[in-house]
Every structure is written in C-alpha cells, then in structure tokens.
Backbone as a chain_set.jsonl record, in Angstrom:
{"seq": "MATYTPNFPGSNSIVEESWLEGRAKGKAEDILRILEVRGVEVPDAVRERVSGCTDLDMLGTWLDRSLSATHAEDLFGEE", "coords": {"N": [[81.381, 92.117, 111.771], [81.898, 95.714, 112.006], [80.548, 98.169, 110.118], [81.695, 100.685, 107.94], [80.717, 103.895, 108.446], [80.43, 106.815, 106.956], [81.217, 110.062, 108.217], [82.113, 112.807, 108.155], [82.871, 115.932, 106.879], [83.059, 115.778, 103.207], [82.518, 113.457, 102.742], [81.636, 110.677, 100.67], [83.127, 111.566, 98.448], [86.149, 112.805, 96.589], [87.647, 113.338, 98.459], [87.172, 111.663, 100.66], [87.663, 109.151, 99.395], [90.525, 109.238, 98.917], [91.293, 109.389, 101.591], [90.55, 106.645, 102.336], [92.031, 105.226, 100.635], [94.558, 105.842, 101.695], [94.692, 104.745, 104.17], [94.166, 102.183, 103.5], [96.794, 101.763, 102.114], [98.331, 102.22, 104.263], [97.826, 100.116, 106.049], [98.541, 97.908, 104.558], [101.257, 98.396, 104.294], [101.927, 98.013, 106.997], [101.442, 95.201, 107.422], [103.225, 94.034, 105.846], [105.729, 94.964, 106.873], [105.529, 93.903, 109.499], [105.567, 91.188, 108.816], [108.356, 91.114, 107.776], [109.982, 92.103, 109.94], [109.599, 90.036, 111.642], [110.919, 88.021, 110.377], [109.875, 86.722, 108.197], [109.826, 85.429, 104.988], [108.961, 87.309, 102.087], [107.421, 86.734, 99.206], [107.36, 88.247, 95.964], [104.935, 88.076, 94.625], [102.932, 87.797, 96.688], [103.643, 90.224, 97.99], [102.712, 92.117, 95.938], [99.972, 91.486, 96.063], [99.091, 92.05, 98.624], [99.828, 94.887, 98.686], [98.355, 95.861, 96.697], [95.711, 95.709, 97.569], [92.465, 96.95, 98.548], [90.714, 96.603, 100.318], [89.541, 97.154, 103.433], [88.578, 95.447, 105.542], [89.568, 93.035, 104.685], [92.363, 93.593, 104.65], [92.711, 94.067, 107.438], [92.048, 91.583, 108.495], [94.381, 90.129, 107.305], [96.389, 91.538, 108.575], [95.961, 90.759, 111.338], [96.74, 88.067, 110.929], [99.313, 88.198, 110.069], [100.707, 88.446, 112.25], [101.159, 85.768, 113.397], [101.906, 84.036, 111.151], [103.749, 82.002, 109.491], [104.747, 81.493, 107.021], [104.475, 83.831, 104.393], [102.371, 83.173, 102.581], [100.429, 82.363, 104.263], [98.885, 84.349, 105.106], [96.752, 84.525, 103.646], [95.158, 82.543, 104.232], [92.297, 80.187, 103.911], [90.976, 81.281, 101.502]], "CA": [[82.359, 93.319, 111.585], [81.392, 96.974, 112.033], [80.509, 98.799, 108.762], [82.338, 102.048, 107.933], [79.898, 104.753, 108.059], [81.405, 108.251, 106.679], [80.508, 111.118, 108.863], [82.846, 113.955, 108.112], [82.664, 116.611, 105.533], [83.596, 115.322, 102.189], [81.963, 112.003, 102.59], [81.276, 110.403, 99.374], [83.87, 112.453, 97.524], [87.4, 112.476, 96.348], [88.418, 113.414, 99.855], [86.961, 110.452, 101.386], [88.51, 108.137, 98.667], [91.908, 109.408, 99.227], [91.559, 109.14, 102.962], [90.339, 105.409, 102.436], [93.207, 104.7, 100.094], [95.674, 106.121, 102.51], [94.414, 103.84, 105.197], [94.505, 100.801, 103.004], [98.056, 101.582, 101.978], [99.155, 102.121, 105.699], [97.776, 98.747, 106.692], [99.431, 97.024, 103.695], [102.646, 98.453, 104.672], [102.204, 97.469, 108.248], [101.514, 93.952, 107.306], [104.512, 93.697, 105.051], [106.656, 95.322, 107.804], [105.513, 92.998, 110.456], [106.532, 89.93, 108.367], [109.852, 91.468, 107.6], [110.621, 92.005, 111.287], [109.459, 88.47, 112.109], [111.965, 87.271, 109.528], [109.18, 85.841, 107.085], [110.274, 85.834, 103.565], [107.669, 87.682, 101.355], [107.499, 86.704, 97.707], [106.797, 89.269, 95.142], [103.488, 87.78, 94.342], [102.508, 88.246, 98.08], [103.938, 91.822, 98.226], [101.842, 92.827, 95.192], [98.835, 91.278, 96.352], [98.862, 92.764, 99.761], [99.922, 96.243, 98.411], [97.135, 96.218, 95.795], [94.332, 95.379, 98.229], [92.032, 98.271, 99.099], [89.548, 96.177, 101.175], [90.11, 97.335, 104.712], [88.322, 94.379, 106.297], [90.369, 91.874, 104.386], [93.677, 94.048, 105.093], [92.565, 93.847, 108.878], [92.334, 89.961, 108.825], [95.688, 89.814, 107.125], [97.21, 92.187, 109.584], [95.853, 89.886, 112.253], [97.174, 86.733, 110.741], [100.762, 88.347, 110.016], [101.331, 88.288, 113.728], [101.555, 84.473, 113.652], [102.116, 83.517, 109.986], [105.182, 81.143, 109.338], [104.814, 81.77, 105.681], [103.62, 84.829, 103.926], [101.18, 82.779, 101.901], [99.4, 81.952, 105.393], [97.969, 85.605, 105.236], [95.476, 84.33, 102.844], [94.195, 81.373, 104.728], [91.536, 79.298, 102.692], [90.232, 82.234, 100.685]], "C": [[81.625, 94.471, 111.373], [81.48, 97.584, 110.378], [81.009, 100.221, 108.866], [81.135, 102.839, 107.578], [80.418, 106.244, 108.165], [80.442, 109.245, 107.51], [81.303, 112.4, 109.252], [82.618, 114.723, 106.905], [83.669, 116.031, 104.384], [83.379, 113.856, 102.134], [81.46, 111.788, 101.324], [81.84, 111.188, 98.173], [85.245, 111.934, 97.392], [88.153, 112.436, 97.44], [88.421, 112.202, 100.639], [87.895, 109.241, 100.719], [89.702, 108.105, 98.78], [92.215, 109.152, 100.625], [91.421, 107.479, 103.099], [91.602, 104.658, 101.804], [94.445, 104.678, 100.86], [95.509, 105.134, 103.649], [94.691, 102.457, 104.814], [96.214, 100.69, 102.734], [98.885, 101.38, 103.271], [99.033, 100.562, 106.072], [98.682, 97.723, 105.866], [100.841, 97.026, 104.139], [102.867, 97.936, 106.151], [102.301, 95.957, 108.12], [102.815, 93.424, 106.868], [105.738, 93.934, 106.1], [106.519, 94.245, 109.065], [106.037, 91.692, 110.077], [107.945, 90.075, 108.292], [110.549, 91.457, 108.957], [110.469, 90.67, 112.025], [110.25, 87.574, 111.347], [111.142, 86.173, 108.504], [109.437, 86.276, 105.843], [109.01, 86.089, 102.767], [107.977, 87.702, 99.867], [106.908, 87.992, 97.049], [105.349, 89.252, 94.875], [102.587, 88.218, 95.532], [102.381, 89.692, 98.285], [102.944, 92.447, 97.501], [100.476, 92.709, 95.537], [98.131, 92.016, 97.619], [98.905, 94.463, 99.556], [98.792, 96.703, 97.516], [95.867, 96.1, 96.376], [93.853, 96.648, 98.744], [90.832, 97.797, 100.045], [90.092, 96.287, 102.634], [89.821, 96.396, 105.705], [89.346, 93.355, 106.055], [91.934, 92.292, 104.909], [93.706, 93.797, 106.745], [92.696, 92.433, 109.183], [93.883, 89.538, 108.396], [96.624, 90.339, 107.948], [97.11, 91.245, 110.965], [96.758, 88.551, 112.145], [98.902, 87.072, 110.466], [101.443, 88.314, 111.27], [101.768, 86.949, 113.924], [101.993, 83.57, 112.484], [103.55, 82.922, 109.969], [105.59, 81.388, 108.02], [104.057, 82.886, 105.217], [102.393, 84.41, 103.348], [100.081, 82.432, 103.014], [98.547, 83.174, 105.633], [96.552, 85.276, 104.713], [94.624, 83.301, 103.254], [93.61, 80.432, 103.548], [90.632, 80.157, 101.931], [90.049, 81.612, 99.34]], "O": [[80.683, 94.388, 110.585], [82.437, 97.386, 109.629], [80.729, 100.887, 109.863], [80.523, 102.57, 106.545], [80.756, 106.78, 109.22], [79.212, 109.23, 107.478], [81.227, 112.957, 110.347], [82.169, 114.145, 105.915], [84.868, 115.85, 104.595], [84.112, 113.137, 101.456], [80.819, 112.705, 100.812], [81.213, 111.425, 97.14], [85.59, 110.871, 97.909], [89.147, 111.719, 97.551], [89.418, 111.744, 101.197], [88.678, 108.544, 101.365], [90.22, 106.988, 98.771], [93.331, 108.717, 100.908], [92.148, 106.953, 103.941], [92.117, 103.672, 102.333], [95.272, 103.769, 100.785], [96.601, 104.71, 104.026], [95.29, 101.656, 105.531], [96.846, 99.695, 103.089], [99.846, 100.62, 103.389], [100.019, 99.878, 106.35], [99.409, 96.881, 106.395], [101.521, 96.019, 104.335], [103.962, 97.462, 106.455], [103.239, 95.416, 108.704], [103.404, 92.507, 107.441], [106.657, 93.116, 106.134], [107.568, 93.808, 109.536], [106.826, 91.085, 110.801], [108.692, 89.198, 108.725], [111.611, 90.85, 109.095], [111.224, 90.335, 112.938], [110.267, 86.381, 111.649], [111.595, 85.097, 108.115], [109.29, 87.467, 105.568], [108.101, 85.26, 102.736], [108.69, 88.568, 99.359], [106.052, 88.673, 97.615], [104.648, 90.264, 94.898], [101.6, 88.93, 95.345], [101.367, 90.292, 98.642], [102.234, 93.269, 98.081], [99.74, 93.683, 95.373], [96.98, 92.45, 97.657], [98.141, 95.21, 100.168], [98.345, 97.846, 97.605], [94.891, 96.391, 95.684], [94.625, 97.414, 99.32], [90.047, 98.639, 100.483], [91.019, 95.562, 102.995], [90.551, 96.331, 106.694], [89.953, 92.826, 106.986], [92.636, 91.463, 105.487], [94.731, 93.342, 107.253], [93.434, 92.087, 110.105], [94.518, 88.721, 109.064], [97.677, 89.723, 108.119], [98.135, 91.028, 111.609], [97.376, 88.072, 113.096], [99.702, 86.16, 110.678], [102.663, 88.164, 111.341], [102.774, 86.822, 114.621], [102.417, 82.443, 112.738], [104.45, 83.55, 110.527], [106.799, 81.505, 107.817], [102.903, 82.953, 105.642], [101.384, 85.096, 103.506], [98.918, 82.237, 102.661], [97.535, 83.057, 106.325], [95.485, 85.645, 105.202], [93.51, 83.127, 102.76], [94.219, 80.035, 102.555], [89.495, 79.737, 101.717], [89.445, 82.22, 98.456]]}, "num_chains": 1, "name": "protein.A"}
C-alpha cells in the first residue's frame, strides 16, 4: 500500500491534521451510506467503530468490503 507523503503548504501542521480528519470522516460516511443503500443493517457498535476510525488505510479496506458485505460486521474481517 502506498504511504502518504505530504507535499503541500501546511504539512505536519494543524492544517494537515484537519485535512486528514476530513478525509477519514468522508470515508466513514461513504462506508455507512453504501451499507445503508445496500440494505445492510448497521448496529450502533459498528457505526461507532467506523465513525471513530481515523486510519485511512483501514477505512479504505472497510470501504472495499462494504461493497459486498452481507452483515455490517463483515467489514472487520478477521482483524
């Protein structure tokens, strides 16, 4: 997996931190929306775990899994 290398003004600052938090929040919202549209019930515990995650790589994995998961817990695989 590619490593994120900052290359814009504000790197390693509150600006970058806010930007990364925004990306994580957006991915979490996408995951939950995909599950909702697909008719997969999302328990509160799963919703909280997804919404609270800030690891972009993990969120990317969960996003991929959300496309075929039959249960919300399937996002987490064998972690």
